[in-house]
C-alpha positions as CSV (number, residue, x, y, z in Angstrom):
1,M,6.9,-8.3,-10.3
2,Q,7.9,-11.7,-8.9
3,C,5.1,-14.0,-7.7
4,L,6.2,-16.7,-5.4
5,I,3.8,-19.5,-4.3
6,E,4.2,-19.1,-0.6
7,P,1.3,-19.9,1.7
8,T,0.8,-17.5,4.6
9,P,-1.1,-17.9,7.9
10,E,-3.6,-15.1,7.0
11,S,-4.3,-16.5,3.5
12,P,-3.1,-20.0,3.1
13,T,-3.7,-20.3,-0.7
14,A,-2.6,-16.8,-1.8
15,E,0.4,-16.1,-3.9
16,T,2.9,-13.7,-2.3
17,T,4.0,-10.9,-4.6
18,E,7.3,-9.3,-4.0
19,C,7.8,-5.7,-4.8
20,D,10.1,-2.8,-3.8
21,V,7.4,-0.5,-2.4
22,L,3.8,-1.1,-1.4
23,V,1.6,2.0,-1.4
24,I,-1.6,1.9,0.6
25,G,-4.1,4.4,-0.9
26,G,-4.6,6.1,-4.3
27,G,-5.2,9.7,-3.3
28,P,-2.9,12.6,-4.1
29,A,0.0,11.3,-1.8
30,G,-0.2,7.7,-2.9
31,S,-0.6,8.3,-6.6
32,T,2.2,10.9,-6.6
33,I,4.8,8.8,-4.9
34,A,3.8,5.7,-6.9
35,A,4.4,7.6,-10.1
36,L,7.7,9.1,-8.9
37,L,9.1,5.8,-7.7
38,A,8.0,3.8,-10.7
39,Q,9.6,6.4,-12.9
40,K,12.8,5.8,-11.0
41,G,12.6,2.2,-12.0
42,Y,11.2,0.7,-8.8
43,D,8.7,-2.1,-8.7
44,V,5.7,-0.3,-7.1
45,L,2.4,-1.8,-6.1
46,L,-0.5,0.6,-5.2
47,L,-3.6,-0.8,-3.6
48,D,-6.7,1.4,-3.1
49,K,-9.9,0.1,-1.4
50,D,-12.0,2.4,-3.6
51,R,-12.7,2.4,-7.3
52,H,-12.1,5.7,-9.2
53,P,-13.6,8.1,-9.9
54,R,-15.0,8.5,-6.4
55,F,-16.3,11.5,-4.4
56,H,-13.9,13.2,-2.0
57,I,-13.9,16.6,-0.3
58,G,-10.9,19.0,-0.6
59,E,-11.4,20.7,-4.0
60,S,-9.3,23.8,-3.6
61,L,-5.7,23.7,-4.7
62,L,-2.8,26.1,-4.0
63,P,-0.4,27.8,-6.5
64,A,2.4,25.7,-5.0
65,N,0.7,22.6,-6.5
66,L,1.3,23.8,-10.1
67,P,5.1,23.2,-10.2
68,L,4.4,19.7,-8.9
69,F,1.9,19.1,-11.7
70,E,4.6,20.1,-14.2
71,K,7.1,17.7,-12.7
72,L,4.6,14.9,-12.8
73,G,3.7,15.6,-16.4
74,V,0.0,16.2,-15.7
75,A,-0.2,20.0,-16.0
76,D,-2.3,20.0,-19.1
77,E,-4.8,17.5,-17.7
78,M,-5.2,19.6,-14.5
79,R,-5.7,22.7,-16.6
80,A,-8.5,21.0,-18.5
81,I,-10.4,19.9,-15.4
82,G,-9.7,23.0,-13.2
83,M,-11.5,26.2,-12.5
84,T,-8.8,28.9,-12.4
85,K,-8.4,30.4,-8.9
86,W,-6.6,33.8,-8.9
87,A,-7.3,34.8,-5.3
88,A,-8.6,33.9,-1.9
89,E,-11.3,36.2,-0.4
90,F,-12.3,36.7,3.2
91,V,-15.8,37.9,4.3
92,S,-16.4,38.9,7.9
93,P,-19.7,39.9,9.5
94,W,-17.7,42.2,11.7
95,H,-16.3,44.2,8.8
96,A,-18.1,46.1,6.1
97,H,-15.8,45.1,3.2
98,K,-14.6,42.0,1.5
99,Q,-10.8,41.4,1.5
100,E,-9.2,39.8,-1.5
101,F,-5.7,38.3,-1.6
102,Q,-4.3,38.0,-5.1
103,F,-1.7,35.2,-5.4
104,A,0.1,37.3,-8.0
105,D,1.0,39.7,-5.1
106,A,2.9,37.0,-3.2
107,W,6.7,37.2,-2.7
108,D,7.3,34.8,-5.6
109,K,5.4,36.3,-8.6
110,S,5.8,33.1,-10.7
111,M,2.7,31.3,-9.2
112,P,-0.2,33.7,-9.8
113,H,-3.0,31.2,-9.7
114,S,-4.2,27.7,-8.9
115,Y,-7.3,25.6,-9.6
116,Q,-10.5,24.4,-8.0
117,V,-11.2,20.8,-9.0
118,R,-13.6,18.0,-8.6
119,R,-11.6,15.6,-6.5
120,S,-13.1,12.6,-8.3
121,E,-11.5,13.9,-11.6
122,F,-8.3,15.2,-10.0
123,D,-7.5,12.0,-8.1
124,L,-8.3,9.9,-11.2
125,V,-5.8,12.0,-13.3
126,L,-3.1,11.3,-10.7
127,L,-3.9,7.6,-10.3
128,R,-3.9,7.0,-14.1
129,N,-0.6,8.9,-14.3
130,A,0.9,6.5,-11.7
131,M,-0.2,3.6,-14.0
132,R,1.3,5.3,-17.1
133,R,4.6,5.7,-15.2
134,G,4.7,1.9,-14.5
135,A,3.1,1.5,-11.1
136,H,1.0,-1.6,-10.7
137,V,-2.4,-0.3,-9.5
138,F,-5.2,-2.4,-8.0
139,E,-8.5,-0.6,-7.3
140,G,-11.2,-2.1,-5.1
141,C,-8.5,-3.8,-3.1
142,K,-8.4,-3.2,0.7
143,V,-5.3,-3.8,2.8
144,L,-6.3,-5.9,5.8
145,S,-3.0,-6.3,7.7
146,V,0.7,-5.3,7.5
147,D,3.5,-7.0,9.4
148,L,6.4,-4.5,9.1
149,E,8.8,-6.9,10.8
150,A,8.0,-10.1,8.8
151,T,11.6,-10.6,7.9
152,P,14.7,-8.4,8.2
153,E,14.5,-7.6,4.5
154,R,10.7,-7.4,3.9
155,A,7.4,-6.5,5.4
156,H,4.3,-8.6,4.7
157,A,0.8,-7.4,3.9
158,V,-2.5,-9.1,3.2
159,A,-5.2,-7.5,1.0
160,R,-8.6,-8.4,-0.2
161,H,-10.2,-7.5,-3.6
162,D,-13.8,-6.5,-3.6
163,D,-14.7,-9.9,-5.2
164,G,-13.3,-11.7,-2.2
165,R,-9.9,-12.8,-3.6
166,E,-7.0,-12.2,-1.3
167,M,-3.5,-11.3,-2.2
168,S,-0.2,-11.5,-0.2
169,V,2.5,-8.9,-0.7
170,A,6.1,-8.8,0.5
171,P,7.5,-5.3,0.0
172,R,10.8,-3.9,1.0
173,F,9.2,-0.6,2.0
174,V,5.6,0.5,2.9
175,V,4.0,3.8,2.2
176,D,0.8,4.5,4.1
177,A,-1.1,7.0,2.0
178,S,-4.5,5.8,3.2
179,G,-5.9,9.3,4.0
180,R,-8.3,9.8,6.9
181,D,-8.4,6.0,7.3
182,T,-5.0,6.4,8.9
183,F,-4.2,2.7,8.4
184,L,-0.9,2.4,10.3
185,A,-1.6,5.2,12.9
186,N,-4.8,3.4,14.0
187,R,-3.0,0.1,14.3
188,F,-0.1,1.6,16.2
189,Q,-2.7,3.6,18.3
190,I,-0.6,6.7,17.8
191,K,-3.4,8.9,16.2
192,H,-4.7,11.7,18.5
193,K,-7.2,14.5,18.1
194,N,-5.4,17.7,17.9
195,P,-5.7,19.1,21.4
196,K,-5.3,22.7,20.1
197,H,-8.0,22.4,17.4
198,N,-11.2,20.4,17.5
199,S,-13.8,20.9,14.7
200,V,-16.4,19.3,12.6
201,A,-17.2,19.9,8.9
202,I,-20.6,19.7,7.2
203,Y,-20.6,20.1,3.5
204,G,-22.6,19.8,0.2
205,H,-22.6,20.8,-3.4
206,F,-24.9,23.5,-4.7
207,A,-26.0,24.4,-8.3
208,G,-27.0,27.9,-9.1
209,A,-24.9,29.7,-6.4
210,R,-24.3,33.4,-7.1
211,R,-20.6,33.7,-7.9
212,N,-18.1,36.5,-8.7
213,E,-18.1,37.7,-12.3
214,G,-15.3,37.4,-14.8
215,E,-11.8,36.3,-13.8
216,A,-12.8,36.3,-10.1
217,E,-15.4,33.6,-10.6
218,G,-13.0,30.9,-9.5
219,N,-11.9,32.6,-6.3
220,I,-12.3,30.7,-3.1
221,T,-14.2,32.6,-0.4
222,I,-14.0,32.1,3.4
223,F,-17.0,33.4,5.3
224,W,-16.5,33.8,9.0
225,F,-19.5,33.4,11.3
226,E,-20.1,33.3,15.0
227,H,-19.5,29.6,15.3
228,G,-16.6,29.0,12.9
229,W,-16.3,29.6,9.1
230,F,-17.6,28.4,5.7
231,W,-15.8,27.6,2.5
232,F,-17.2,28.6,-0.9
233,I,-15.4,26.8,-3.7
234,P,-16.7,27.3,-7.3
235,L,-16.1,24.3,-9.6
236,Q,-15.8,24.3,-13.4
237,D,-19.2,22.6,-14.1
238,G,-21.3,25.3,-12.4
239,V,-21.5,23.5,-9.0
240,T,-20.1,25.2,-5.9
241,S,-18.8,23.3,-2.9
242,V,-19.9,24.8,0.4
243,G,-18.8,23.6,3.8
244,M,-19.3,24.7,7.4
245,V,-16.4,24.1,9.8
246,T,-17.6,24.6,13.3
247,W,-16.9,23.7,17.0
248,P,-18.1,20.7,18.9
249,Y,-20.4,22.8,21.2
250,F,-22.3,24.2,18.2
251,M,-22.5,20.8,16.5
252,K,-24.2,19.5,19.7
253,T,-27.0,22.0,19.2
254,R,-28.1,20.2,16.1
255,G,-30.5,18.1,18.1
256,E,-32.9,16.1,15.9
257,R,-32.3,18.2,12.8
258,S,-30.9,16.5,9.7
259,L,-27.4,17.4,8.5
260,E,-29.0,19.2,5.5
261,Q,-31.2,21.3,7.7
262,F,-28.4,22.0,10.1
263,L,-26.2,23.2,7.2
264,Y,-29.0,25.5,5.9
265,D,-29.5,26.9,9.4
266,G,-25.8,27.6,9.7
267,I,-25.8,29.3,6.3
268,A,-28.6,31.6,7.5
269,M,-26.2,32.9,10.2
270,S,-23.9,34.2,7.5
271,P,-25.9,36.8,5.6
272,K,-23.4,37.3,2.8
273,L,-23.2,33.6,2.2
274,A,-26.9,33.2,2.4
275,E,-27.2,35.9,-0.4
276,C,-24.9,33.8,-2.6
277,L,-27.0,30.7,-2.1
278,A,-30.5,32.3,-2.2
279,D,-31.3,30.7,-5.5
280,A,-29.1,27.6,-5.2
281,R,-30.1,24.0,-4.7
282,L,-28.3,21.0,-3.3
283,V,-27.3,18.4,-5.8
284,N,-26.0,15.8,-3.5
285,D,-26.5,14.5,0.1
286,V,-25.0,16.6,2.8
287,E,-22.1,14.8,4.6
288,A,-20.1,15.4,7.7
289,A,-16.6,14.7,8.9
290,G,-15.9,14.6,12.7
291,N,-12.6,14.4,14.5
292,F,-11.5,16.9,11.8
293,S,-8.0,17.8,13.0
294,Y,-5.6,15.1,14.2
295,T,-2.0,14.2,14.3
296,S,0.1,11.1,14.8
297,E,3.0,10.7,17.2
298,R,5.4,9.8,14.3
299,N,5.4,9.7,10.5
300,H,7.9,7.0,9.8
301,G,9.7,3.9,11.1
302,R,12.4,1.6,10.0
303,N,10.8,0.6,6.7
304,Y,7.7,2.7,6.4
305,V,6.4,6.3,6.0
306,M,3.0,7.9,6.6
307,L,2.1,10.7,4.1
308,G,-0.6,13.3,3.8
309,D,-3.8,12.7,5.9
310,A,-2.5,9.3,6.9
311,Y,-0.1,11.2,9.1
312,A,-1.9,14.4,10.1
313,F,-4.8,16.6,9.1
314,V,-5.2,20.3,9.9
315,D,-8.2,22.6,9.5
316,P,-8.7,23.2,5.7
317,V,-9.1,27.0,6.0
318,F,-5.9,27.5,3.8
319,S,-6.6,24.6,1.4
320,S,-3.2,23.1,2.2
321,G,-4.0,19.4,2.4
322,V,-3.4,18.3,-1.2
323,M,-0.3,20.4,-1.5
324,M,1.2,19.0,1.7
325,A,0.4,15.5,0.6
326,M,2.0,15.9,-2.8
327,Q,5.0,17.8,-1.5
328,G,5.5,15.1,1.1
329,A,5.3,12.5,-1.6
330,F,8.0,14.2,-3.6
331,T,10.3,14.4,-0.6
332,A,9.5,10.8,0.4
333,S,10.3,9.5,-3.1
334,D,13.8,10.7,-2.7
335,T,14.0,9.4,0.8
336,I,12.9,5.9,-0.3
337,D,15.3,6.0,-3.2
338,T,18.1,6.6,-0.8
339,W,16.7,3.9,1.6
340,L,16.7,1.3,-1.1
341,T,20.1,2.1,-2.6
342,Q,22.2,3.5,0.2
343,P,21.6,1.5,3.5
344,S,24.2,3.5,5.4
345,R,22.2,6.7,4.9
346,R,18.7,5.3,5.8
347,Q,18.4,7.0,9.2
348,Q,19.7,10.3,7.9
349,A,17.2,10.3,5.0
350,L,14.3,9.4,7.3
351,R,15.2,12.2,9.7
352,E,15.2,14.7,6.9
353,L,11.8,13.5,5.7
354,D,10.4,13.8,9.2
355,R,11.5,17.4,9.3
356,V,9.7,18.2,6.0
357,L,6.5,16.3,6.9
358,R,6.3,18.2,10.2
359,H,7.1,21.6,8.6
360,G,3.9,22.0,6.7
361,P,1.3,21.4,9.5
362,R,3.5,23.4,11.9
363,Q,3.5,26.5,9.7
364,F,-0.1,26.4,8.8
365,S,-1.3,25.6,12.3
366,W,0.0,28.8,13.8
367,F,-2.4,30.7,11.7
368,I,-5.2,28.2,11.9
369,Y,-5.3,28.3,15.7
370,R,-5.9,32.0,15.5
371,M,-8.1,32.4,12.5
372,T,-11.3,33.0,14.4
373,N,-9.6,35.4,16.9
374,P,-10.8,39.0,16.3
375,V,-7.2,40.3,16.4
376,M,-6.2,38.0,13.6
377,R,-9.4,38.8,11.7
378,D,-8.6,42.5,11.8
379,L,-5.1,41.8,10.4
380,F,-6.5,39.7,7.6
381,M,-9.2,42.2,6.8
382,G,-6.8,45.2,6.8
383,P,-3.4,43.8,5.6
384,R,-0.4,46.1,5.3
385,N,3.0,45.4,3.7
386,P,5.8,46.8,6.0
387,L,9.0,44.9,5.2
388,R,7.0,42.7,2.8
389,V,4.8,41.3,5.5
390,K,1.7,41.0,3.3
391,E,3.8,39.3,0.5
392,A,5.0,36.8,3.0
393,L,1.5,36.1,4.3
394,L,0.4,35.7,0.7
395,S,3.2,33.2,0.2
396,V,1.8,31.1,3.0
397,L,-1.7,31.3,1.4
398,A,-0.1,30.2,-1.9
399,G,1.6,27.2,-0.1
400,D,5.1,28.5,-0.9
401,I,6.7,27.3,2.3
402,Y,9.0,24.5,1.2
403,G,11.3,26.3,-1.2
404,R,13.9,29.1,-0.9
405,T,11.5,32.1,-1.0
406,P,12.9,34.2,1.9
407,I,9.6,34.8,3.7
408,W,10.6,33.8,7.2
409,A,11.9,37.1,8.7
410,S,8.7,38.9,7.4
411,L,6.5,36.2,8.8
412,A,8.2,36.6,12.1
413,L,7.4,40.3,11.9
414,F,3.8,39.5,11.1
415,K,3.6,37.3,14.2
416,G,5.2,40.0,16.3
417,I,2.5,42.5,15.0
418,Y,-0.1,40.0,16.0
419,Y,1.2,39.6,19.5
420,I,1.6,43.4,20.0
421,S,-1.9,44.0,18.7
422,S,-3.2,41.4,21.1
423,L,-1.5,43.3,24.0
424,T,-3.0,46.6,22.9
425,Q,-6.4,44.9,22.7
426,L,-5.9,42.7,25.8
427,P,-9.5,42.5,27.0
428,T,-10.6,41.5,23.5
429,A,-7.7,39.0,23.1
430,M,-8.4,37.4,26.5
431,R,-12.1,37.0,25.9
432,A,-11.3,35.4,22.5
433,W,-8.7,33.1,24.2
434,R,-11.2,31.9,26.8
435,R,-13.8,31.5,24.2
436,R,-11.5,29.3,22.1
437,Q,-10.6,27.1,25.1
438,F,-14.3,26.5,25.5
439,N,-14.8,26.0,21.7
440,I,-12.2,23.2,21.4
441,Q,-13.5,21.1,24.3
442,P,-14.9,17.8,23.1
443,A,-18.7,17.7,23.4
444,E,-20.4,14.3,23.7
445,G,-22.2,13.5,20.4
446,A,-20.8,16.5,18.7
447,G,-19.0,14.6,15.9
448,S,-22.0,12.6,14.8
449,A,-22.3,12.5,11.1
450,G,-25.6,10.6,11.0
């Protein structure tokens, strides 16, 4: 890396470091793209405001993550820290049975499982891999400002280490992988709550939860309840992550209750989940995340891209966040390679990246918007496989939406079945639709995490 003594208005004594790519954030998207670009020979600087390992929610991975781990060279490390997840289970208080979806039954039989991981360990593996591949990584270093138009050739950023030292960076290209901090989207004022989905998550880790036995112990379970749904994610060390995703109107009923008590009271409304947690105890402080689903008006510009949660976040019912972040990073690494080496193809490459980054949230959102609808619940709790419809649905649950698996005709048929079922149950569907419109309305004070 070249260090040029070049005073700047923001930090008059800081050295300016030139690099090819500045990556903001060391989560899955940032660490993945830093590793890939460094491996291609680029001078990559990754700055993360946190020091790893650090706590993060989002512990459930998809089978589609596994080929990405192989390509990154971290498959063995992930196997060592992961709880094997063979299936996703759905439990509904309106149905007498539990429905299990085995990933081995998906269209592509080559991805039969995934992992549940502690994100502190998972993110550390990816960050250390970026360093091994040659990326320059600074933890405890927060980016304060970015001028994307500093010169025709370079952007300019100012960052501050947690000991107070400032650094000045002049990259050719900027990757915003800042997660829910949404660094660029906030500064551009282009981040918006998703108008079609508005929810809050309250979550904690429990020891002593009652799990499935044998191979099924690592399965993720989704518990529906009247006001939303719960995740139940078993981790390798005996701890289970439990989270309640609910609507603003229900969050507003919290009143003076603590987050912990509110979570426990919600769990009591899901009898099957309450059974699983009857002898369990919390091992950390309960936390909450408001403004849970959002999107940004754009994901790229002339010399920058926004990846993963820095661009958009959708309801985590399908555990798709990490996979979309990493897949976006793989595509973006090729895009940036083209941008840096073939100026005449820059716009074309960015347009293709835009298509890929929008594809994931769009495909998952159709299901997410309808997951609490009784018609959709019935289809999930009683799946059938005409023309491989169930296999296509399982491919979505596995995250297999970016490759060449020919699921799209069967998915279209599934959507057709949903619409026809809604028509045959029109009064039920209309009541559910009206209820959803009420549910997603913002409620004053509903997103409070305190």
